[in-house]
Each structure stands twice: as structure tokens, then as C-alpha cells.
C-alpha positions, 0 to 999 in steps of 0.5 A: 755885870748884872742888871739892876732890876735883878731881885734878891741879888745873888739869891736867884738862879740864872739861866743860860740859853744856848742855840746851836745851828745844826744841819739836816744831813747829820742832825741825827748824829748831833742828837745821838752825840748830845743825848748819849755823851754830852748830857752825861759828861755835862752832868758830871760837872754840875750842868742842870739842863732844864729843857731841850728843843729843836727849832726851824727858821727859814734859813736853818735848823736849831737845837736850843737848850736851857740850863740853870745855874746857881751863879755866873762863876759856877757856870763859867767854871763848869763850861771850862771843865767840860770843854777841857774834858778828855773824853768829850774832846775824843768824842767830839773829834771822832764824831766830827771825823765820821759825820763832818761838823755837827754844829755851826753857829752857836749863840748863848745868852745868860738870862738874869731874872728881873724883879717883876717877872715870875721865876721858873719853878721845877714841878713834880714832872721834872723828877722823871 
């Protein structure tokens, strides 16, 4: 359920923040798989990846990315399609066999705009 502070209910994009624990010993394989396969397959299902980062805490290395969605239903449908994609399942199985598990704990948050904060706007740099 969306918070009541949401401005223009239904008119604003929602964002999804995903944080993956990745491992130093095989993080290059993770990045290769995400860049070369996951991004391509995700785009075919309407994923709009805004940005990606790598982050370190004392305990772990993380891959963090931000997605934009027109609404929660679209987000849920796209994730279901991506997870069911036969090519993705084969790639994931192959890379996990070759390199071990590439992802540990996964955290995700749906970010719904408040009525008082600025919104994320795309710039001309985004068209690259």
C-alpha cells in the first residue's frame, strides 16, 4: 500500500532500489553477467535501469542499482517475466556452475515519492 504522502497518486514514477551482496573472489563474473546478459534481458521486459553502483561496507561488497517503473503492477509483471525467462535461467545456471554463487543476500525497496520532495528527472546525459 502506498503512503498517503504520495503526490498525484498514480501519476509519479516509482523507483526500485536493489542491493545485492557480491563476493570479491568472483565479482568480475557477476559484473560480466549483469552487464552482458541481465541488462539486455531486463530491457526486453521493460526494465528502466537508472544507475548502477558498487559499494563497500566493513562486512561486504554490494552491487546497488536503481530502476524506474510507471507503477507497481508493471514492476511485478516485469520481474515475473524476467525470472521465468529461459535464456536467463540457463545463463544463471551456467555462471553459477562456473563461478559459484555470484549473489548472496538481496535487499529491495520500492521508493514512492512524497508530496514535498523533488523528483528524479532525466537529463540529456541519460541519452548516451
